C-alpha positions in Angstrom: 0.0 0.0 0.0 2.7 2.5 0.9 4.5 1.7 -2.3 1.4 2.3 -4.4 0.9 5.8 -2.8 4.5 6.7 -3.4 4.1 5.9 -7.1 1.1 8.0 -7.5 2.8 11.0 -5.9 5.8 10.8 -8.2 3.6 10.5 -11.3 1.6 13.7 -10.3 4.7 15.9 -10.1 5.1 18.2 -13.1 8.0 17.4 -15.5 10.6 20.1 -15.0 12.5 21.3 -18.2 10.3 19.2 -20.7 8.0 22.0 -21.9 9.5 25.1 -20.5 12.7 27.0 -21.4 15.1 28.2 -18.8 15.9 31.9 -18.4 17.6 33.6 -21.5 21.4 34.0 -21.4 23.0 37.3 -22.2 24.9 37.5 -25.5 28.6 37.9 -25.3 29.8 41.4 -26.0 31.6 41.9 -29.4 35.2 41.6 -28.5 36.3 43.9 -31.5 34.3 46.9 -30.5 32.4 49.3 -32.8 35.4 51.0 -34.4 36.4 48.0 -36.5 32.9 47.0 -37.7 32.2 46.7 -41.4 30.6 49.8 -42.9 26.9 49.8 -42.2 24.4 50.3 -45.0 21.3 52.3 -44.1 18.9 53.7 -46.6 21.2 53.0 -49.5 24.1 54.8 -47.8 27.5 53.4 -47.0 28.5 54.7 -43.6 32.1 54.5 -42.4 33.9 55.6 -39.4 36.6 58.2 -39.7 39.2 55.5 -38.9 37.9 53.3 -41.8 38.1 56.3 -44.2 41.7 56.8 -43.3 42.7 53.2 -43.5 41.0 52.8 -46.9 42.8 55.9 -48.2 39.5 57.4 -49.4 39.7 60.9 -50.9 37.1 63.1 -52.5 37.2 65.7 -55.2 34.6 68.4 -56.0 32.5 68.4 -59.1 33.5 71.5 -61.1 32.7 73.4 -64.2 35.7 74.0 -66.5 36.4 74.5 -70.2 36.5 71.1 -71.9 39.5 70.9 -74.3 38.8 68.0 -76.6 41.9 66.7 -78.4 41.9 65.2 -81.9 44.3 62.7 -83.5 45.6 62.7 -87.1 48.1 60.6 -89.0 51.7 61.8 -89.5 55.2 60.8 -90.4 58.7 61.5 -89.2 60.9 63.6 -91.4 64.5 64.7 -90.9 65.3 68.3 -89.7 67.4 70.7 -91.8 70.5 69.5 -90.1 69.5 66.0 -89.3 70.1 64.4 -92.7 73.1 64.7 -95.0 74.5 63.1 -98.2 78.2 62.5 -98.7 79.0 62.5 -102.4 81.9 62.4 -104.8 83.3 65.9 -105.3 85.4 64.7 -108.3 85.1 61.9 -110.8 87.2 58.8 -110.1 87.4 55.3 -109.0 86.4 54.1 -105.5 89.4 52.3 -104.1 88.3 52.2 -100.4 85.0 52.1 -98.5 85.7 52.7 -94.9 82.2 52.4 -93.2 79.2 50.3 -93.6 75.5 50.8 -93.2 74.4 51.2 -89.5 77.7 52.4 -88.3 78.0 55.6 -86.3 80.3 58.3 -87.7 81.5 61.6 -86.5 81.6 64.9 -88.3 84.6 65.0 -90.7 85.2 61.2 -90.4 86.6 59.5 -93.5 84.0 57.5 -95.4 85.6 56.5 -98.7 88.7 57.1 -100.9 88.6 58.0 -104.6 91.5 57.8 -107.0 90.9 60.7 -109.4 92.9 61.6 -112.6 91.7 65.2 -112.2 93.4 65.4 -108.8 96.6 64.0 -110.3 96.5 66.7 -112.9 96.0 69.4 -110.3 98.8 68.0 -108.2 101.1 68.2 -111.3 100.0 71.8 -111.9 100.7 72.6 -108.2 104.3 71.3 -108.5 104.8 73.4 -111.6 103.4 76.5 -109.8 105.7 75.8 -106.9 108.7 75.6 -109.2 107.7 78.8 -110.9 107.3 80.5 -107.6 110.8 79.4 -106.5 112.3 80.6 -109.9 110.6 84.0 -109.6 111.7 84.3 -106.1 115.3 83.8 -107.1 115.0 86.3 -110.0 113.5 88.9 -107.6 116.4 88.4 -105.2 118.9 88.9 -108.1 117.1 92.0 -109.4 117.1 93.5 -105.9 120.9 93.0 -105.7 121.5 94.5 -109.1 119.5 97.6 -108.4 121.3 98.0 -105.1 124.6 98.0 -107.0 123.2 100.3 -109.7 123.5 97.7 -112.4 119.8 97.3 -113.2 116.8 99.5 -113.7 113.9 99.8 -111.3 111.6 98.8 -114.0 113.1 95.3 -114.2 112.9 95.0 -110.4 109.2 95.8 -110.4 108.6 93.3 -113.2 110.4 90.5 -111.2 108.3 91.3 -108.1 105.1 91.1 -110.1 106.0 87.8 -111.6 106.8 86.4 -108.2 103.4 87.5 -106.7 101.6 85.9 -109.6 103.5 82.6 -109.2 102.7 82.6 -105.4 99.0 83.3 -106.2 98.8 80.4 -108.7 100.4 78.1 -106.2 98.0 79.1 -103.4 94.9 78.7 -105.7 95.9 75.1 -106.7 96.7 74.1 -103.1 93.3 75.5 -101.9 91.5 73.6 -104.7 93.1 70.3 -103.7 92.1 70.9 -100.0 88.5 71.7 -101.1 88.4 68.3 -102.9 89.7 66.6 -99.8 93.2 65.9 -101.2 96.5 66.8 -99.6 98.6 69.2 -101.6 101.9 67.6 -102.7 105.0 69.2 -101.2 107.3 67.6 -103.8 107.4 65.1 -106.6 107.6 62.2 -104.1 104.4 63.2 -102.3 102.1 63.4 -105.3 98.8 61.6 -104.7 95.6 61.4 -106.8 93.6 60.2 -103.8 90.6 62.1 -102.5 89.0 61.3 -99.1 85.2 61.7 -98.8 84.2 62.8 -95.3 80.9 62.9 -93.4 79.4 66.4 -93.1 77.6 65.6 -89.9 77.7 63.2 -86.9 75.2 60.4 -87.2 74.5 57.0 -88.4 75.0 55.7 -91.9 71.5 54.9 -93.1 72.5 53.9 -96.6 75.6 53.1 -98.5 75.1 53.7 -102.3 78.7 53.2 -103.3 80.3 50.0 -104.6 84.0 49.3 -104.3 85.9 49.7 -107.5 83.1 51.6 -109.3 83.9 54.7 -111.3 81.8 57.6 -109.9 81.1 60.9 -111.5 81.3 64.3 -109.8 78.4 65.0 -107.3 77.3 61.3 -107.3 75.8 60.3 -103.9 77.9 57.7 -102.0 76.4 57.7 -98.4 73.4 58.9 -96.5 73.8 59.9 -92.9 71.1 60.6 -90.3 71.5 62.4 -87.0 69.6 60.5 -84.3 66.8 62.5 -82.9 67.2 65.4 -85.3 63.7 65.0 -86.8 60.3 66.7 -87.2 56.8 65.2 -87.4 54.6 66.3 -90.2 50.9 65.8 -89.6 48.1 66.0 -92.1 45.2 68.0 -90.5 41.8 68.7 -92.0 41.1 72.4 -92.5 38.6 72.6 -89.7 41.1 71.2 -87.2 44.0 73.3 -88.6 42.1 76.5 -88.0 42.6 76.1 -84.2 46.3 75.3 -84.4 49.1 77.8 -84.0 52.9 77.7 -83.3 53.8 76.7 -79.8 50.6 74.6 -79.2 51.4 71.2 -77.5 50.9 67.8 -79.0 51.8 64.1 -78.4 53.5 62.0 -81.1 52.7 58.3 -80.7 55.1 56.0 -82.5 54.8 52.2 -83.2 54.8 50.3 -79.9 52.9 53.1 -78.2 56.1 55.1 -77.6 55.0 58.7 -76.8 57.0 61.9 -77.4 56.2 65.5 -76.5 56.0 67.9 -79.3 54.8 71.4 -80.2 53.6 73.0 -83.4 56.5 74.6 -85.3 54.7 75.8 -88.4 51.3 75.7 -90.1 51.4 75.5 -93.9 49.6 78.5 -95.5 48.0 76.3 -98.2 46.3 73.0 -98.5 48.0 69.9 -99.9 46.7 69.5 -103.5 46.1 65.7 -103.3 44.9 65.2 -99.7 43.1 68.6 -99.2 44.7 68.8 -95.8 47.0 71.3 -94.1 50.6 70.2 -93.3 51.5 70.9 -89.7 55.2 70.6 -88.8 55.9 69.7 -85.2 59.1 70.1 -83.2 59.8 66.9 -81.1 61.1 68.0 -77.7 62.4 64.6 -76.5 63.2 62.8 -79.7 65.4 59.7 -79.7 67.1 57.5 -82.3 63.9 55.4 -82.2 62.2 58.0 -84.3 63.5 57.2 -87.8 62.6 59.3 -90.8 59.5 58.0 -92.8 58.1 56.3 -89.7 54.3 56.6 -89.6 53.0 58.0 -86.4 49.8 59.3 -84.8 49.7 63.0 -83.6 47.4 63.9 -80.8 46.8 67.7 -80.7 45.7 69.3 -77.4 43.4 71.8 -79.2 42.0 75.1 -78.0 39.9 75.5 -74.9 36.3 74.6 -75.8 32.9 74.7 -74.1 32.3 74.7 -70.4 31.4 71.3 -68.9 30.7 69.7 -65.6 33.7 67.3 -64.9 34.9 64.8 -62.4 38.1 62.8 -62.1 38.2 59.7 -64.3 39.2 57.7 -61.2 35.9 58.5 -59.6 33.9 56.4 -62.1 32.7 52.9 -61.3 31.5 50.8 -64.2 29.1 47.9 -63.9 27.7 46.3 -67.0 26.8 49.2 -69.3 26.1 51.6 -66.5 28.4 54.1 -64.7 28.2 55.2 -61.1 30.1 57.4 -58.6 30.1 57.5 -54.8 28.9 60.9 -53.6 29.6 62.3 -50.2 26.3 62.4 -48.3 25.4 64.1 -45.0 24.9 62.0 -41.9 23.7 62.7 -38.3 25.4 59.7 -36.7 27.6 60.6 -33.8 29.8 63.7 -33.4 30.7 65.7 -36.5 33.4 63.9 -38.4 32.9 60.6 -36.5 30.9 59.0 -39.3 31.1 59.6 -43.1 28.4 58.5 -45.5 28.5 57.9 -49.2 25.7 57.2 -51.7 26.1 55.4 -55.0 24.8 57.6 -57.8 24.2 56.7 -61.4 25.7 59.2 -63.8 25.6 59.9 -67.6 29.1 60.6 -68.9 30.3 62.5 -72.0 33.7 63.3 -73.4 36.8 61.9 -71.5 39.8 64.3 -71.8 43.0 63.4 -70.0 42.3 62.9 -66.2 38.8 64.2 -66.3 35.4 63.1 -67.8 32.3 65.2 -68.6 29.2 64.6 -66.5 26.0 65.1 -68.5 23.5 64.1 -65.7 23.4 62.8 -62.1 25.6 65.4 -60.3 25.7 69.1 -59.7 28.6 71.6 -59.3 29.9 71.5 -55.8 29.1 67.9 -55.1 31.9 65.8 -53.6 32.7 62.5 -55.2 35.2 59.8 -54.1 38.2 60.0 -56.3 40.4 57.5 -54.5 39.1 54.4 -52.7 36.3 53.5 -55.1 37.4 49.9 -55.1 37.1 49.7 -51.3 33.6 51.1 -51.4 32.6 48.8 -54.2 33.9 45.8 -52.3 32.2 46.9 -49.1 28.9 47.4 -50.9 29.1 44.0 -52.5 29.8 42.3 -49.2 26.7 44.0 -47.7 24.5 42.8 -50.6 25.8 39.3 -50.2 25.1 39.3 -46.5 21.5 40.5 -47.0 20.9 37.8 -49.6 22.1 35.1 -47.2 19.7 36.2 -44.5 
């Protein structure tokens, strides 16, 4: 009996913990604190702490109105300057007995390029020796006449005649020697030093771009033997349509783009006064300010002209633009009331319609106003933060 009553009492007791939850436990505080939280997104805004802005290197730039200078690009080619190209030719007819340099070699101004054996030079050398002998003979005769006049044995008239003949002989000798030097030959000092050789020398320092001469060939006077180019001594000639040429003037800047995307600074040197008959374009000659040997004559290039200041436009830095699909956005600084002034910074993602891109800026047609502040550095950080927030919302 007692055992039966004990069983009934135990069965009547309520089951503790089977249908009733215990008291709630407190959540553990965030051990990282608020300062290192991810940027919060409220109402489409990205809100960052001042510390996050500094760590991300975020910078802003104002939306401004400024004249939009739209450049244009035209084809061009490299041409040698007045002193950048030279031809070394034969100054006398003769046979090429020595070729001293080859194509591609560097040469200095006055360096020997070739040697020509010329019958004409041989003849002049012979005439020079004859003139030298005549000058010596007239010198001796003048000396003799001076002595005779001093002794009263000759007339003054004969002395003057001897003096005149000697001056003529000296002049003839000097002319022939000068002629030989102009040809590049060395005047003979005596019968044993006669040479019919003429040395052809380079008129400028540069690189031999072409060797026309052939060893042993007979060349005529003024025949071209070598072409020499001075590295970097070049211009760029651009063919510009009349409407573009009207805005160009000497001193205006330009960029010359060579094959391989090598870029050189240039400025307008001259604007042709008339159109080219075949192309109906204006030839613009540009002085290249940092030319190198890579700019060879007849190289085809592109010329980017800076142009004149144009219409006023609303512009922002190109670095501020975020592209997604076919759309473009910027992050605009937005006001926030969170915390003390400067403690929180808010940014809103704004779609924009863009126009011309010129250098480091791009035109804004719609979406912003002058005076707005847009993020110019740190766009990637804000984009990554926004995408993480969207992913988190999607998972919840």
